[in-house]
Structure formats: C-alpha cells, structure tokens
C-alpha positions in Angstrom: 125.2 100.6 12.8 125.0 96.8 11.8 127.0 95.1 9.3 124.1 95.1 6.7 123.5 98.7 7.2 127.1 99.4 6.2 126.7 97.4 3.0 123.1 98.5 1.9 123.4 102.1 3.3 119.9 101.8 4.3 118.2 102.4 0.8 116.7 99.0 -0.1 118.6 97.7 -3.2 117.2 95.0 -5.3 119.0 91.7 -4.4 118.1 90.1 -7.8 120.4 92.2 -9.6 123.5 90.1 -10.4 126.0 92.9 -10.1 125.0 93.9 -6.9 125.0 90.3 -5.6 128.6 90.0 -6.7 129.4 93.4 -5.0 127.8 92.4 -1.7 129.5 89.0 -1.9 132.9 90.6 -2.6 132.3 93.2 0.2 131.4 90.2 2.7 134.6 88.3 1.7 136.9 91.3 2.3 135.2 91.9 5.7 135.6 88.4 6.7 139.3 88.4 5.5 139.8 91.6 7.5 138.3 90.1 10.5 140.3 87.0 10.1 143.6 89.0 9.7 142.7 91.0 12.8 142.0 87.7 14.8 145.2 86.1 13.5 147.2 89.3 14.6 145.6 89.4 17.8 146.2 85.7 18.3 149.9 86.2 17.6 150.0 89.1 19.9 148.6 87.1 22.7 151.1 84.1 21.9 153.9 86.7 22.0 152.8 88.0 25.2 152.5 84.5 26.6 155.8 83.7 25.6 157.1 86.8 27.2 155.4 86.0 30.3 156.8 82.4 30.3 160.3 83.9 29.7 159.9 86.4 32.6 158.4 83.7 34.8 161.5 81.4 33.9 163.9 84.3 34.5 162.1 85.1 37.9 162.2 81.2 38.7 165.9 81.2 38.0 166.7 84.3 40.1 164.6 82.9 42.9 166.6 79.6 42.7 169.8 81.5 42.7 168.8 83.6 45.6 167.7 80.4 47.5 170.9 78.7 46.6 172.8 81.8 47.9 170.8 81.8 51.0 171.2 78.2 51.5 175.0 78.5 50.9 175.2 81.5 53.5 173.1 79.4 56.0 175.4 76.6 55.5 178.4 78.8 56.0 176.8 80.6 59.1 176.3 77.0 60.6 179.6 76.0 59.9 181.2 79.0 61.5 178.8 78.6 64.5 179.9 74.8 64.9 183.6 75.9 64.8 183.0 78.5 67.4 181.4 76.1 69.7 184.2 73.9 69.2 186.8 76.4 70.0 184.6 77.5 73.0 184.6 74.0 74.4 188.3 73.6 73.9 189.0 77.0 75.8 186.8 75.7 78.6 188.5 72.5 78.9 191.9 74.4 79.0 190.7 76.7 81.8 189.2 73.8 83.8 192.6 72.0 83.6 194.4 75.1 84.7 191.9 75.5 87.6 192.5 71.9 88.7 196.2 72.3 88.7 196.1 75.6 90.4 193.8 74.1 93.1 196.0 71.2 93.5 199.2 73.2 94.0 197.1 75.4 96.5 196.1 72.5 98.5 199.6 71.0 98.6 200.9 74.3 99.7 198.3 74.6 102.4 199.2 70.9 103.6 202.8 71.8 103.7 202.2 75.1 105.6 200.1 73.3 108.4 202.9 70.8 108.7 205.7 73.3 108.7 203.7 75.4 111.4 203.0 72.3 113.6 206.7 71.5 113.5 207.6 75.2 114.1 205.4 75.2 117.3 207.1 71.9 118.6 210.6 73.3 118.0 210.0 77.1 118.6 212.6 77.4 121.2 215.2 75.1 119.6 217.6 77.8 118.7 217.4 79.3 122.3 217.9 76.1 124.0 220.8 75.4 121.8 222.3 78.8 122.7 222.1 78.1 126.5 223.3 74.4 126.5 226.9 75.8 126.8 225.8 77.7 129.9 224.5 74.4 131.4 227.6 72.7 130.6 229.6 75.4 132.4 227.5 75.1 135.6 227.9 71.4 135.6 231.8 71.8 135.5 231.6 74.5 138.3 229.7 72.2 140.5 232.3 69.4 140.0 234.9 72.0 140.8 233.3 73.0 143.9 233.1 69.6 145.2 236.9 69.1 144.6 238.1 72.4 146.1 237.3 74.5 149.1 238.4 77.7 147.7 235.4 79.9 148.0 236.6 82.9 146.0 237.7 80.5 143.1 233.9 79.0 143.2 232.5 82.7 143.3 234.6 83.9 140.4 233.5 80.8 138.2 230.0 81.5 139.1 230.3 85.2 138.2 231.8 84.2 134.7 229.0 81.9 134.0 226.3 84.4 134.8 227.9 87.0 132.7 228.0 84.3 129.8 224.4 83.8 130.4 223.4 87.2 130.3 225.3 87.7 127.1 223.6 84.7 125.5 220.1 86.2 126.5 220.9 89.7 125.0 222.0 88.0 121.7 218.6 86.6 121.6 216.9 90.0 122.1 216.4 89.9 125.8 217.1 93.5 127.4 217.4 94.5 131.1 215.3 97.7 131.8 217.0 100.1 134.2 214.6 101.5 136.7 216.4 102.4 139.8 216.7 106.3 140.5 214.4 107.0 137.3 211.2 108.7 137.1 208.1 106.2 137.5 206.9 105.0 134.0 203.5 103.0 134.3 204.3 101.6 130.7 207.3 99.6 132.0 207.1 99.6 135.8 204.7 98.4 138.5 204.6 100.2 141.7 204.6 97.8 144.7 204.5 100.6 147.3 205.7 104.0 148.2 207.7 105.4 151.0 209.1 108.8 152.0 211.7 109.9 149.7 215.2 110.2 151.4 215.7 113.5 149.6 213.8 116.1 147.4 215.3 114.5 144.1 213.8 111.0 144.6 210.3 112.2 144.9 208.1 110.6 142.3 211.0 108.5 141.4 212.1 104.6 141.8 213.9 104.6 145.3 214.2 100.7 145.2 213.9 98.0 142.5 212.4 94.8 143.8 212.2 92.9 140.7 213.9 93.9 137.3 211.9 94.2 134.2 213.0 92.8 130.9 211.9 93.3 127.2 212.2 91.0 124.3 212.9 92.6 120.9 211.4 95.8 122.3 208.3 94.3 123.8 208.0 94.3 127.6 207.6 90.7 128.8 208.0 91.6 132.5 207.4 94.9 134.2 209.9 96.1 136.8 208.4 95.9 140.4 209.6 99.2 142.1 209.2 101.1 145.2 208.4 105.0 144.7 209.4 107.8 146.9 206.7 110.3 147.8 
C-alpha cells in the first residue's frame, strides 16, 4: 500500500475542501517528522556502533601492541641467554684446550725422560754387578803378587780357594744359583744329555752318572743347562 493510499483510504476525497487539505498536510508533516526521527535514531545507532567498533579496534590494537612488545621482550631475553650460553661454552672450550695442552706437554716430557733413563739403564745395566765383583778382582791381584813372592804352594792354593768362595758368595747374592745334577733323575727342563753309558748299578739307571758342565739359574730362570751323562 502506497503513502497516498494510507491517507485517502482509496475513496476519492475532494481535495478542494479546505479542512481536508489541512488534515492531509498535517498527516504528511507527521509522517515526515516520524521518518526524520527514525532516520536520526538510525544515524545515532550507526554512530554508536562505529564508536564501539573504533573502541574495540583500539583495544585490539593496544592488545596486539602489548603482545608484540611481550614477544619482542621474550625474543630479546632468549637472544641474550643464547649469547651468554655461547660465551660460557667458548670459555669452557678454552679451559679444556689449555688443560689438554698442559697434559700433552707433561706426557711429552715424561716420554723423553723415560727414553733417556732407559738408554742410560741399558748402558749401565751391569753397574751393580761389576761393583760387586771388583773386590774379588782385587783379591786375585793380591794373590798373584803373593805367589810371585813366596814359593809355598799350599798357601797359594788356600788363598785361591778363599777367593773362589768369596766370588761364589757374591754371585749368589746377585741371584745366581748353582743347580745340582749329579746322581739325580734326568730332567730335560734343566739338563742337557751329552751321552749315555751303562749304569754302574741299578740305582743309577735313568739318572745322571756324571756332570760335565754345571747348570745355573738366575732368579729362578735357567740361564745355562747342566750338561750331563746318563746311565742306562
């Protein structure tokens, strides 16, 4: 239904009537005011909505700015922590490298010192032994001089026997042991059979009948096998 239909109600009134004209004019003005009021309210509502939207946008912008600031602050803190960690790791690496270089230097010095000591030990390995037998050599020299000055053979023989006993005692102190073989069962671990002969009696069968050369051990290790004759 159109605006004029609402006014005239569709019955065809006479517009020449003054009262009717005034009534129509009044209704038109009311309708215009009503429409104007409605438009103003709609405009106010639109402005209110725009202000609310602007306020929300401003709040969102503030929140985003705050979030960005927090994220930036966190990133800055993480970056600082990473830099600090890198510095600490580099410091530890430098300390470990210094320790390694010191240890290597000490080991190299120890190696050189060991090589030198070993070389000196090889050169003077028998130093203690020779020091021990020097007195025996001195005794032999004195015995030789005495033999030239005296013709007593018994005295010379006695002197030689004393030097021999002293020499054997010195060797024993250094770990040299004489291995007894005569009359014992043949042992291939410490003896070397030169030959075999008929045994003088039944008890000497398989045993050492004669000892050609004595055997010796040094600190428990055989350094010379006894050379023997075995009875069969």
